[in-house]
C-alpha positions in Angstrom: -31.2 -55.2 39.8 -29.2 -57.8 38.0 -26.3 -57.0 35.7 -28.0 -58.7 32.8 -31.1 -56.5 33.2 -28.9 -53.4 33.3 -27.1 -54.4 30.1 -30.5 -55.1 28.4 -31.7 -51.6 29.4 -28.4 -50.1 28.2 -28.8 -51.8 24.8 -32.3 -50.5 24.4 -31.2 -47.0 25.5 -28.4 -47.0 23.0 -30.8 -48.1 20.3 -33.2 -45.3 21.1 -30.4 -42.7 21.2 -29.0 -43.8 17.8 -32.4 -44.0 16.2 -33.2 -40.5 17.4 -29.9 -38.9 16.2 -29.6 -40.7 12.8 -32.4 -40.1 10.4 -31.5 -43.0 8.0 -33.0 -46.0 9.7 -30.9 -48.6 7.9 -27.7 -46.8 8.8 -28.8 -46.3 12.4 -29.5 -50.0 12.7 -26.1 -51.0 11.2 -24.3 -48.6 13.5 -26.2 -49.9 16.6 -25.5 -53.5 15.7 -21.8 -52.9 15.4 -21.6 -50.8 18.6 -23.7 -53.3 20.6 -21.7 -56.2 19.3 -18.5 -54.6 20.6 -20.1 -53.6 24.0 -21.7 -57.1 24.5 -18.4 -58.9 23.7 -16.6 -56.7 26.1 -19.2 -57.6 28.7 -18.7 -61.3 27.9 -15.0 -61.0 28.4 -15.3 -59.1 31.7 -17.6 -61.9 32.9 -15.1 -64.5 32.0 -11.8 -63.0 33.0 -12.8 -60.9 36.0 -16.1 -62.3 37.4 -14.9 -65.9 37.1 -17.8 -67.3 35.0 -17.0 -70.0 32.5 -17.3 -69.6 28.7 -20.4 -71.7 28.4 -22.2 -69.8 31.2 -21.3 -66.4 29.7 -22.1 -67.5 26.1 -25.8 -68.2 27.1 -26.0 -64.8 28.8 -24.3 -63.1 25.9 -26.9 -64.6 23.5 -29.6 -62.8 25.6 -27.7 -59.6 26.1 -26.8 -59.2 22.5 -29.8 -60.9 20.9 -32.7 -59.1 22.6 -31.6 -55.5 21.7 -30.4 -56.7 18.3 -33.7 -58.4 17.6 -35.6 -55.2 18.6 -33.3 -53.1 16.4 -33.9 -55.4 13.4 -37.7 -55.5 14.0 -38.0 -51.7 14.3 -35.9 -51.3 11.1 -38.2 -53.7 9.3 -41.5 -52.0 10.3 -40.3 -48.4 10.3 -41.4 -46.4 7.2 -38.7 -45.8 4.6 -37.8 -42.2 4.0 
């Protein structure tokens, strides 16, 4: 399995864990976005400095790794019922 797929699954798992533990959907979404931004930037920097990829290559992958789970988080926050 590719590292990108693993990161995408990790992002979705983190989103599920946060949404299940925090009852306020807006707060859970904000926390997830902040945590996932930090994790995904860390992944980007590891790819650049240790794996030997260039900034441009890693930036494209970062858009997918951060963007897909973030988009899911924003979509679920938008359609979830307000408490």
